[in-house]
C-alpha positions in Angstrom: -152.3 -113.9 185.8 -149.4 -114.0 187.7 -146.3 -111.9 187.9 -142.8 -112.6 188.4 -141.8 -110.6 190.8 -145.4 -111.0 193.1 -144.5 -111.1 197.0 -141.0 -109.6 197.1 -139.7 -108.2 200.2 -137.7 -105.2 200.7 -136.0 -103.6 203.6 -137.1 -100.6 205.5 -134.8 -98.1 207.7 -136.3 -99.3 210.9 -135.1 -103.0 210.1 -138.1 -104.8 209.3 -138.5 -106.8 205.8 -142.1 -105.6 204.4 -143.7 -106.7 201.5 -142.6 -104.3 198.2 -145.8 -102.4 197.2 -145.3 -101.8 193.5 -147.2 -98.5 192.6 -145.1 -97.6 189.7 -147.0 -99.5 187.0 -147.1 -96.3 184.2 -143.1 -96.2 184.6 -142.6 -100.0 183.8 -143.9 -103.3 184.3 -142.9 -106.5 185.4 -143.2 -109.5 183.5 -146.4 -111.4 183.4 -145.3 -115.3 184.2 -147.0 -116.2 181.1 -144.8 -114.4 179.4 -141.5 -115.7 181.0 -142.7 -119.1 180.5 -142.9 -118.1 176.7 -139.2 -116.5 176.4 -137.8 -119.6 178.3 -139.7 -121.9 176.2 -138.4 -120.0 172.8 -134.8 -119.0 173.7 -133.7 -122.9 172.7 -134.5 -121.8 169.2 -133.3 -118.2 169.0 -131.8 -117.6 166.0 -131.4 -114.8 163.7 -134.6 -115.0 161.2 -134.9 -114.4 157.5 -133.0 -115.5 154.7 -131.9 -118.8 156.8 -132.6 -122.0 155.8 -131.4 -123.8 159.0 -133.9 -125.6 160.7 -133.6 -123.5 163.9 -133.7 -120.0 162.1 -136.6 -121.3 160.2 -138.7 -122.3 163.7 -137.2 -118.6 165.3 -138.7 -116.8 161.9 -142.1 -118.6 162.8 -142.2 -117.4 166.4 -141.2 -113.7 165.3 -144.0 -113.7 162.5 -146.5 -115.0 164.7 -145.9 -112.4 167.3 -146.4 -110.3 164.5 -149.3 -111.5 164.3 -150.5 -111.3 167.8 -149.7 -107.7 168.3 -152.2 -107.3 165.1 -155.0 -109.2 166.8 -154.3 -107.5 169.9 -155.3 -103.6 168.2 -158.1 -105.2 166.4 -155.6 -104.1 163.3 -157.3 -104.0 159.3 -156.5 -105.4 156.7 -154.6 -103.0 155.1 -152.1 -102.5 158.4 -148.8 -103.1 159.0 -146.9 -104.1 162.5 -143.3 -102.7 162.7 -141.6 -104.0 165.8 -139.7 -101.0 167.4 -137.6 -100.6 170.7 -140.3 -98.9 172.8 -142.8 -96.2 172.0 -140.3 -93.6 171.9 -138.5 -95.3 168.9 -142.1 -95.7 167.2 -142.9 -91.8 167.2 -139.6 -91.2 165.8 -139.8 -93.7 163.2 -143.5 -92.4 162.1 -142.3 -88.4 162.3 -139.2 -89.4 160.0 -141.6 -91.4 157.6 -143.5 -88.6 157.0 -142.5 -85.7 154.1 -140.5 -83.2 155.7 -142.0 -79.6 156.7 -145.3 -81.5 157.3 -148.1 -79.8 159.3 -148.5 -81.8 162.5 -151.1 -81.0 165.5 -150.0 -81.9 168.7 -151.1 -81.0 172.2 -149.2 -79.3 175.4 -149.9 -82.3 177.3 -148.2 -84.9 175.5 -145.5 -86.9 176.6 -141.8 -85.8 175.4 -141.6 -88.5 173.1 -145.0 -87.6 171.5 -144.0 -83.9 171.5 -140.1 -83.8 170.8 -140.3 -86.2 167.8 -142.5 -83.7 165.9 -140.7 -80.5 166.1 -138.4 -81.7 163.0 -141.5 -80.9 161.3 -144.3 -77.7 161.4 -145.8 -78.5 164.9 -148.6 -76.5 166.1 -150.0 -77.0 169.8 -153.4 -76.8 170.7 -154.0 -75.3 173.7 -154.7 -77.1 177.0 -158.5 -78.3 177.8 -160.6 -78.8 180.8 -162.5 -81.8 179.3 -162.7 -84.4 176.5 -165.2 -82.9 174.7 -163.2 -79.6 174.9 -160.2 -81.7 173.4 -162.2 -82.4 170.6 -163.6 -79.0 169.9 -160.1 -77.5 170.0 -158.9 -79.9 167.8 -162.0 -79.4 165.5 -161.1 -75.5 165.5 -157.4 -76.0 164.9 -157.8 -78.4 161.9 -160.5 -76.0 160.3 -158.2 -73.2 160.6 -155.1 -75.5 158.8 -157.6 -76.0 155.8 -156.7 -79.4 155.0 -153.1 -78.9 155.1 -152.4 -81.1 158.6 -151.2 -84.1 157.8 -151.4 -85.5 161.2 -153.1 -85.2 164.5 -150.6 -86.7 167.2 -152.3 -87.2 170.7 -152.1 -89.6 173.8 -154.9 -92.4 174.2 -154.4 -91.5 178.1 -152.1 -89.1 180.3 -149.2 -90.6 182.1 -149.4 -88.0 184.4 -153.4 -88.2 185.4 -154.5 -91.0 183.8 -157.3 -89.5 182.0 -158.5 -91.1 178.6 -158.6 -89.6 175.6 -162.0 -89.8 173.0 -159.8 -91.3 170.4 -163.1 -92.4 168.5 -164.0 -88.7 168.4 -160.7 -87.2 167.5 -160.3 -89.9 164.7 -163.4 -88.7 163.3 -162.9 -84.8 163.2 -159.3 -85.4 162.0 -160.6 -87.4 158.9 -163.4 -85.1 158.5 -160.1 -82.5 157.8 -158.2 -84.7 155.5 -155.7 -85.3 158.6 -154.9 -89.0 160.0 -154.5 -89.7 163.9 -151.5 -91.0 165.5 -152.3 -92.2 169.1 -149.7 -93.0 171.7 -151.1 -95.8 173.6 -148.1 -96.4 176.1 -150.3 -95.9 179.0 -154.0 -97.1 177.3 -152.7 -100.2 175.8 -152.1 -102.0 178.9 -155.4 -101.3 180.5 -157.8 -101.2 177.9 -158.9 -102.5 174.4 -157.4 -100.6 171.3 -159.2 -101.2 168.1 -157.8 -99.7 164.9 -160.9 -101.1 163.2 -163.6 -99.8 165.5 -161.8 -96.6 166.4 -160.6 -95.2 162.9 -157.1 -94.0 164.4 -154.7 -94.7 161.8 -151.4 -95.1 163.7 -150.9 -96.7 167.2 -147.7 -97.3 169.1 -147.1 -99.1 172.7 -144.2 -100.4 174.6 -143.7 -104.0 175.7 -142.0 -102.7 179.0 -145.4 -100.9 180.1 -147.5 -104.1 178.7 -145.9 -106.9 181.1 -143.2 -107.9 178.7 -140.0 -105.8 179.6 -137.5 -107.3 177.2 -137.2 -104.4 174.7 -139.7 -104.6 172.6 -142.9 -102.3 171.0 -144.9 -101.9 168.0 -146.1 -99.0 165.8 -149.2 -100.4 163.9 -150.9 -98.3 161.0 -151.4 -98.0 157.4 -149.5 -99.9 155.1 -150.2 -97.0 152.4 -149.1 -94.3 154.9 -145.9 -95.9 155.3 -145.1 -97.4 152.1 -142.7 -94.6 150.7 -141.4 -93.3 153.8 -138.0 -92.4 154.6 -136.3 -95.2 157.3 -135.6 -94.2 160.3 -133.4 -96.4 160.9 -131.3 -97.9 157.8 -129.3 -101.2 157.5 -129.1 -104.5 156.4 -132.9 -106.0 155.6 -134.4 -102.5 155.2 -133.5 -102.3 151.4 -134.2 -104.9 148.6 -131.1 -103.8 146.2 -128.3 -101.5 147.4 -125.9 -100.1 144.5 -123.2 -97.2 144.9 -125.2 -94.6 144.6 -128.6 -95.6 145.0 -131.1 -97.6 147.2 -134.5 -99.8 146.4 -136.3 -99.3 149.8 -137.9 -102.4 151.0 -141.9 -102.6 151.5 -142.9 -102.2 155.0 -142.4 -103.6 157.5 -138.9 -104.7 156.6 -138.0 -101.2 155.3 -138.4 -100.0 159.2 -136.8 -102.7 160.6 -133.0 -102.5 159.3 -130.4 -104.6 161.6 -131.0 -107.9 163.3 -134.3 -107.5 165.1 -134.9 -108.2 168.8 -136.7 -111.3 168.2 -136.7 -112.3 171.9 -138.4 -109.4 172.5 -141.0 -109.6 169.7 -141.8 -113.1 170.9 -142.5 -111.6 174.6 -144.4 -109.3 173.2 -146.4 -111.3 170.9 -147.4 -113.3 174.3 -148.2 -110.4 176.1 -150.7 -109.6 173.8 -152.3 -112.7 173.7 -152.3 -113.2 177.4 -154.4 -109.6 177.6 -156.3 -109.7 174.9 -158.0 -113.3 176.1 -159.0 -111.4 179.5 -159.9 -107.8 179.0 -163.6 -108.2 180.6 -161.6 -109.3 183.9 -159.1 -106.8 183.4 -161.2 -103.6 182.7 -163.2 -104.6 185.9 -160.0 -104.7 187.9 -158.5 -101.9 187.3 -161.4 -99.8 187.4 -162.0 -100.9 191.1 -158.6 -100.0 191.7 -158.5 -97.0 190.8 -161.3 -96.0 192.0 -160.2 -97.1 195.5 -157.1 -95.3 194.5 -158.6 -91.6 193.4 -161.3 -91.5 196.3 -158.6 -92.6 198.7 -156.3 -90.1 198.1 -158.9 -87.1 197.6 -159.6 -87.9 201.3 -156.1 -86.9 202.7 -155.7 -83.5 203.8 -153.2 -81.1 202.7 -153.4 -83.5 199.1 -154.2 -82.1 195.7 -154.5 -84.6 192.9 -153.7 -83.5 189.2 -156.2 -83.2 186.7 -156.8 -81.7 183.5 -160.6 -83.1 183.2 -162.1 -82.9 186.4 -164.9 -85.2 185.1 -163.9 -87.9 183.1 -162.8 -91.9 183.3 -159.5 -92.1 184.3 -156.8 -94.8 184.6 -155.2 -96.0 188.1 -153.0 -93.4 187.3 -152.6 -90.2 190.1 -150.3 -87.5 190.2 -150.5 -85.5 193.5 -148.8 -82.8 195.4 -148.9 -83.0 199.4 -148.3 -80.0 201.5 -145.3 -79.4 203.2 -143.5 -81.9 201.1 -141.3 -81.9 198.2 -141.7 -84.7 195.7 -138.7 -86.6 195.6 -138.7 -86.0 199.7 -142.3 -87.8 199.7 -141.3 -90.5 197.4 -138.2 -91.2 199.5 -139.8 -91.0 202.9 -142.9 -94.0 200.9 -140.1 -96.1 199.7 -137.6 -95.8 202.8 -140.7 -96.4 205.7 -143.4 -98.1 203.9 -142.0 -100.4 201.1 -144.2 -98.5 198.8 -142.6 -97.8 195.0 -144.0 -94.7 193.4 -142.3 -92.3 190.8 -141.5 -88.6 191.4 -140.6 -85.4 189.1 -142.3 -84.1 185.7 -142.6 -87.4 184.4 -141.0 -86.1 180.8 -144.3 -84.4 180.0 -142.8 -80.7 181.6 -145.1 -78.6 180.0 -148.2 -80.5 181.0 -146.8 -80.9 185.1 -145.9 -77.1 185.1 -149.3 -76.2 184.0 -151.3 -78.2 186.7 -149.0 -77.4 189.4 -148.4 -73.5 188.8 -144.5 -74.0 187.7 -145.4 -72.3 184.6 -146.2 -69.2 186.1 -143.0 -69.1 188.1 -143.6 -71.3 191.2 -140.8 -73.1 192.2 -139.3 -75.2 195.3 -137.7 -73.7 198.2 -134.6 -75.2 197.2 -135.3 -72.9 193.7 -136.1 -76.3 191.8 -138.8 -77.2 189.7 -141.9 -78.4 191.2 -142.6 -81.8 190.8 -145.2 -84.3 191.6 -145.7 -88.1 193.2 -147.4 -90.5 190.8 -148.7 -93.6 191.8 -150.0 -95.9 189.3 -151.6 -99.2 189.2 -151.7 -102.5 187.3 -152.7 -106.2 186.9 -150.8 -107.3 190.4 -152.0 -104.5 192.6 -153.9 -105.2 195.1 -156.6 -103.5 197.3 -154.5 -103.4 200.4 -151.7 -102.0 198.3 -154.0 -98.8 197.9 -155.1 -99.1 201.4 -151.0 -99.2 202.3 -150.2 -96.0 200.4 -153.5 -94.0 202.0 -152.4 -95.4 205.2 -148.9 -94.2 204.9 -149.6 -90.6 203.6 -152.4 -90.1 206.6 -149.4 -90.8 209.0 -147.1 -88.6 207.0 -149.8 -85.7 207.2 -150.6 -86.6 211.3 -146.9 -87.3 212.6 -144.6 -86.6 210.1 -141.7 -88.8 208.9 -140.4 -91.5 211.1 -137.1 -91.1 210.4 -134.6 -88.1 209.5 -133.7 -87.2 205.8 -131.4 -84.8 204.1 -130.9 -83.7 200.4 -127.5 -84.1 198.5 -126.9 -82.1 195.5 -125.0 -85.1 194.8 -126.6 -87.6 193.9 -129.1 -85.1 193.5 -132.1 -86.8 195.8 -133.3 -87.0 199.3 -132.1 -89.7 201.3 -132.5 -91.5 204.9 -129.9 -90.4 207.8 -128.4 -92.7 208.8 -130.1 -95.2 206.0 -129.2 -98.6 207.3 -130.3 -100.7 204.5 -128.2 -102.8 203.1 -127.1 -101.6 199.4 -128.9 -103.4 196.6 -126.5 -105.6 194.6 -126.1 -107.9 191.6 -125.8 -111.4 192.0 -124.7 -113.3 189.1 -125.1 -116.7 189.2 -121.1 -118.9 189.8 
């Protein structure tokens, strides 16, 4: 599958322009060329959808609703499921949280991205312990649900970790939740771009994912799940289109999905998301085969580097092509700067909006900090559709060089703008060029 950013070259500190090695797919993905082509085809027909009888409005509405159907097919939605377009997974989680009865009991995990942790704190959130295996997570869930005596409304967990890439046993988790009268929400921001998700086949009740991680970075995402569970919820965002009647002292909310899609929707984003869902859904066998091979190459290559420690919760489990690691003698942001400045390799550094998990895995939760008295972070390399074997090899070779010879350039840290930088930095300043 072609991506719009293929074969981009970037300047390095030695004056050489190198092919950009994108190993930051877990943060955001480039657009599929097929998605960009679909958006270009649609743009002349763009118009506000719903309640417009102009021909262009009717065409736009048809595209919009077809995108909704494409999303439903992508996650193998059940007949009673509803697709709600949102801005991203964070938006979806907040929407579902607001739709629940205030004070609901929620079961979550300290290993979650903040987007699947913070929104639930408005309710009675209970956290599982950290576990050392997928089976351990299922058993911890079972024990907490049993102790909850049928009062826990929802279990909220990620389908795959954005820190370790480890894949959660969502089928088993859904079964355990249902045994105890609870429902399961899966944050699939990391899972959906890399593995098929089937609501009908897994029993998962609600799933959310983002277009910007699914090769459709146009500002849309989706929450898909039980219509009945969303039928009477309080809309997270209130406004036009969310109500069937508004009086001066009352309101009658619409049925889902309109109830949760107030305001003019991001039609272009929905169309892009639908196109991505169709493209990925038609190619899962090839995608999974490619990504498993790339992930294995990444993990095995990193594990052979002296002084490098790859962060894992579950040492024996399948993982996506996501690897967070520390390297002895280097801070995370320092190492990420070296990889970018000298090798044209784009990675992510820090705590990845999963502070409790990263602190647990790095030992920072016990008070460990860097020499500059900053929280210990990690470097994350992540792969996707455009990742080639030589991209992984470039990262491994660069890290081996850093271990053996150190950096080839001098670097310093500045409190403002709070980052490491080459000294001097001869690379041209990135600029935004607008068409005249």
